[in-house]
C-alpha positions as CSV (number, residue, x, y, z in Angstrom):
1,M,48.5,-9.2,-61.2
2,E,45.3,-9.7,-59.6
3,N,42.5,-12.6,-59.3
4,L,45.4,-15.3,-58.8
5,Y,45.3,-16.6,-55.3
6,T,47.4,-19.6,-54.8
7,R,51.1,-20.4,-55.3
8,S,50.4,-22.7,-58.1
9,D,48.2,-20.1,-59.8
10,F,51.1,-17.5,-59.5
11,L,54.0,-19.8,-60.6
12,P,53.9,-20.0,-64.2
13,F,54.0,-16.3,-64.2
14,V,56.8,-15.8,-61.7
15,A,58.9,-18.7,-63.0
16,N,58.7,-17.2,-66.8
17,Q,59.0,-13.5,-65.4
18,G,56.1,-13.0,-67.0
19,V,55.1,-10.0,-64.6
20,H,57.2,-7.2,-63.0
21,I,54.9,-7.0,-59.9
22,I,52.6,-9.4,-58.1
23,E,49.5,-8.3,-56.2
24,I,48.4,-10.8,-53.5
25,D,45.0,-11.1,-52.4
26,I,45.7,-12.1,-49.0
27,S,42.0,-12.7,-48.2
28,Q,41.6,-15.1,-50.8
29,A,45.2,-16.5,-50.7
30,G,44.8,-19.3,-48.5
31,G,46.0,-17.5,-45.1
32,L,48.6,-15.3,-44.1
33,L,51.4,-18.2,-44.4
34,E,50.3,-19.2,-47.9
35,A,50.5,-15.2,-48.9
36,K,54.1,-15.2,-47.3
37,R,55.0,-18.4,-49.5
38,I,53.7,-16.6,-52.5
39,A,55.9,-13.6,-51.6
40,D,58.8,-16.0,-50.9
41,L,58.2,-17.2,-54.3
42,A,58.5,-13.9,-55.7
43,R,61.4,-13.0,-54.0
44,I,63.2,-16.2,-55.7
45,F,62.7,-14.5,-58.9
46,N,63.2,-10.6,-57.5
47,I,59.7,-9.8,-58.3
48,P,58.3,-7.0,-55.7
49,V,54.9,-7.6,-54.0
50,A,52.3,-5.4,-53.2
51,T,49.0,-6.2,-51.4
52,H,45.3,-6.4,-53.0
53,N,42.6,-5.7,-50.6
54,V,38.9,-4.5,-51.2
55,M,37.6,-5.9,-47.9
56,G,37.0,-4.1,-44.4
57,P,38.9,-3.3,-41.6
58,V,40.0,-6.7,-40.6
59,A,41.4,-7.7,-43.8
60,T,43.0,-4.3,-44.1
61,I,45.0,-4.9,-40.5
62,A,45.7,-8.7,-41.7
63,S,47.1,-7.5,-45.1
64,A,49.3,-4.9,-43.6
65,N,50.6,-7.4,-41.0
66,C,51.6,-9.8,-43.6
67,A,53.2,-7.2,-45.8
68,A,55.4,-6.2,-42.7
69,A,56.9,-9.7,-43.1
70,I,57.7,-9.5,-46.9
71,Q,61.0,-8.3,-47.7
72,D,60.3,-6.7,-51.4
73,F,56.8,-5.4,-50.4
74,I,56.1,-2.0,-52.3
75,G,52.8,-1.1,-51.6
76,H,49.4,-1.7,-50.2
77,E,45.8,-1.5,-51.8
78,T,43.0,-0.9,-49.3
79,F,39.3,0.2,-49.5
80,N,38.7,3.4,-47.9
81,F,35.6,3.8,-46.0
82,K,34.1,5.8,-42.9
83,D,36.4,8.6,-43.4
84,G,39.5,7.1,-43.4
85,M,39.0,4.0,-41.4
86,R,38.3,5.1,-38.1
87,A,37.9,2.3,-35.6
88,G,35.5,4.1,-33.1
89,E,32.6,3.0,-31.1
90,G,30.2,1.9,-34.1
91,D,32.7,0.2,-36.0
92,L,33.1,-3.5,-36.6
93,I,36.6,-3.5,-34.9
94,V,38.1,-2.2,-31.7
95,Y,41.7,-0.6,-32.3
96,D,43.3,1.6,-30.0
97,R,44.3,4.4,-32.9
98,E,43.5,5.5,-36.1
99,I,44.0,2.6,-38.5
100,I,45.7,5.1,-41.2
101,A,47.2,8.0,-40.2
102,D,49.6,10.3,-42.7
103,G,49.0,7.7,-45.2
104,H,50.2,4.8,-43.5
105,I,48.7,1.8,-41.6
106,Q,49.3,2.0,-37.9
107,L,50.2,-1.7,-36.6
108,L,50.0,-2.7,-33.4
109,N,52.7,-4.5,-30.9
110,K,49.8,-7.1,-29.7
111,P,49.4,-10.8,-30.1
112,G,47.2,-11.9,-33.3
113,L,46.4,-8.9,-35.6
114,G,46.1,-6.4,-32.5
115,L,42.3,-5.7,-33.0
116,D,39.3,-6.9,-31.2
117,L,35.7,-7.7,-32.8
118,N,33.3,-5.0,-31.7
119,K,30.4,-7.7,-30.1
120,D,27.5,-5.3,-30.2
121,I,28.2,-4.8,-34.1
122,V,29.1,-8.5,-34.8
123,S,26.1,-9.8,-32.8
124,K,23.7,-8.0,-35.0
125,Y,24.9,-10.1,-37.9
126,L,24.9,-13.5,-36.3
127,M,22.6,-15.9,-38.1
128,E,19.4,-17.4,-36.1
129,G,20.9,-19.6,-33.5
130,E,24.2,-18.5,-33.8
131,K,25.9,-17.4,-30.5
132,W,28.7,-15.0,-29.9
133,W,31.9,-16.8,-29.3
134,G,34.3,-14.3,-28.0
């Protein structure tokens, strides 16, 4: 199931067991907590959860962090970019290791998502008059 975003979107399909797997787009679901609530709804009906993600590295890390809290999680879709999602000097995020290694997303044991935005890269895309907040 793709292109459903909120609990109310998923509810009829889950409650009527009209699906075998649900796929949550965590970037579109209304935040990490709402995504977790959708996963908890699916759990009541023994329906496993995957994540749908075609965004960049921030959404990938956010989705993977949420997935780590989902009991019946079965897989994470990600958009492969820049030779396997490096987080290097010229990239959007600062991450102290490769994002994906041996087919697994490496989560960090740090507050929040465990990443920082690269000020030099982000600053290039600020709207006129907008200031860096970090």
